C-alpha positions as CSV (number, residue, x, y, z in Angstrom):
1,X,-23.5,-31.3,7.5
2,X,-25.0,-33.4,10.4
3,X,-25.1,-37.2,10.1
4,X,-27.4,-39.7,11.8
5,X,-25.0,-39.9,14.7
6,X,-24.6,-36.2,15.1
7,X,-21.0,-35.9,13.9
8,X,-20.0,-33.4,11.2
9,X,-19.7,-35.2,7.9
10,X,-16.8,-34.0,5.6
11,X,-17.7,-32.9,2.1
12,X,-16.4,-35.2,-0.6
13,X,-13.6,-33.7,-2.8
14,X,-11.6,-34.7,-5.8
15,X,-8.0,-35.2,-4.7
16,X,-6.2,-34.2,-8.0
17,X,-2.8,-35.0,-6.4
18,X,-3.7,-38.7,-6.7
19,X,-4.3,-38.7,-10.5
20,X,-2.8,-41.7,-12.2
21,X,-3.0,-42.8,-15.8
22,X,-2.6,-46.2,-17.3
23,X,-2.5,-46.9,-21.0
24,X,-5.3,-49.0,-22.4
25,X,-4.4,-50.1,-25.8
26,X,-2.5,-47.9,-28.2
27,X,-4.7,-44.8,-28.1
28,X,-6.5,-44.7,-24.8
29,X,-5.5,-43.8,-21.2
30,X,-7.6,-44.7,-18.2
31,X,-7.2,-42.2,-15.4
32,X,-7.9,-42.8,-11.7
33,X,-8.3,-40.1,-9.1
34,X,-9.1,-40.5,-5.4
35,X,-12.0,-38.9,-3.5
36,X,-11.5,-37.4,-0.1
37,X,-14.3,-37.4,2.4
38,X,-17.1,-39.7,3.4
39,X,-18.2,-41.7,0.4
40,X,-21.1,-43.5,2.0
41,X,-24.1,-45.2,0.6
42,X,-26.2,-42.1,0.7
43,X,-23.6,-40.0,-1.2
44,X,-23.2,-42.9,-3.7
45,X,-26.9,-42.9,-4.3
46,X,-26.7,-39.1,-4.9
47,X,-23.8,-39.7,-7.3
48,X,-25.8,-42.2,-9.2
49,X,-28.9,-40.0,-9.5
50,X,-26.8,-37.0,-10.6
51,X,-24.8,-39.0,-13.1
52,X,-27.9,-40.3,-14.8
53,X,-28.8,-36.7,-15.7
54,X,-25.8,-36.1,-18.0
55,X,-24.1,-38.2,-20.7
56,X,-20.7,-36.6,-19.8
57,X,-21.1,-37.7,-16.1
58,X,-21.7,-41.2,-17.2
59,X,-18.1,-41.4,-18.4
60,X,-17.0,-41.4,-14.8
61,X,-16.9,-44.8,-13.0
62,X,-17.2,-44.6,-9.2
63,X,-15.5,-47.3,-7.0
64,X,-17.0,-46.8,-3.6
65,X,-14.8,-49.5,-2.0
66,X,-11.7,-47.6,-3.0
67,X,-13.2,-44.1,-3.0
68,X,-11.9,-43.5,-6.5
69,X,-13.2,-42.4,-9.9
70,X,-12.0,-43.7,-13.3
71,X,-12.4,-42.1,-16.7
72,X,-10.8,-42.7,-20.1
73,X,-9.5,-40.2,-22.6
74,X,-7.9,-40.7,-26.0
75,X,-4.2,-40.2,-25.9
76,X,-4.4,-37.9,-29.0
77,X,-6.6,-35.5,-27.1
78,X,-3.7,-34.6,-24.8
79,X,-3.7,-33.2,-21.3
80,X,-6.2,-30.5,-22.0
81,X,-9.0,-33.0,-22.1
82,X,-7.8,-34.6,-19.0
83,X,-8.0,-31.3,-17.1
84,X,-11.4,-30.6,-18.6
85,X,-12.6,-34.0,-17.4
86,X,-11.3,-33.2,-13.9
87,X,-13.1,-30.0,-13.8
88,X,-16.3,-31.8,-14.9
89,X,-15.8,-34.4,-12.2
90,X,-15.3,-31.6,-9.6
91,X,-18.5,-30.0,-10.7
92,X,-20.3,-33.4,-10.5
93,X,-18.9,-34.0,-6.9
94,X,-20.1,-30.5,-5.9
95,X,-23.6,-31.2,-7.1
96,X,-23.7,-34.5,-5.3
97,X,-22.5,-32.8,-2.1
98,X,-25.3,-30.3,-2.4
99,X,-27.8,-33.1,-2.7
100,X,-26.3,-34.9,0.2
101,X,-26.5,-31.9,2.3
102,X,-30.2,-31.4,1.5
103,X,-30.9,-35.0,2.4
104,X,-29.0,-34.7,5.7
105,X,-30.8,-31.5,6.6
106,X,-34.2,-32.9,6.2
107,X,-35.8,-34.0,9.5
108,X,-37.5,-37.3,9.0
109,X,-41.2,-37.3,9.6
110,X,-42.4,-39.5,12.4
111,X,-45.7,-41.0,11.9
112,X,-47.7,-41.5,15.1
113,X,-50.1,-44.3,15.1
114,X,-53.4,-43.6,16.8
115,X,-53.6,-44.8,20.4
116,X,-55.4,-48.1,20.7
117,X,-59.0,-47.8,21.9
118,X,-59.6,-48.9,25.4
119,X,-62.5,-50.9,26.5
120,X,-64.7,-49.2,29.2
């Protein structure tokens, strides 16, 4: 997808190999996973807009500076829920990528102001 400077922008992807879990209290684990690709301001805005449309998506916390996403699961729910959350995150990222591609493909409209009148 073209960027403002003409370079090809890489699609953002969830890097499941970076998944890390940290216990939070006795019954919750907070997971962090890295995103690969260009997580710029435009992509983050698309992420925000897309996340607002789903209560499940709001469980994901994006850290743009680190290009990571955090989410929490109850320890009792086991790894099945963790993998389900990763699938949901991948679907969310795919939707945001589609939105970012649409934004990048639109040619900005240039408004021409009328030429100033010349005195005769």
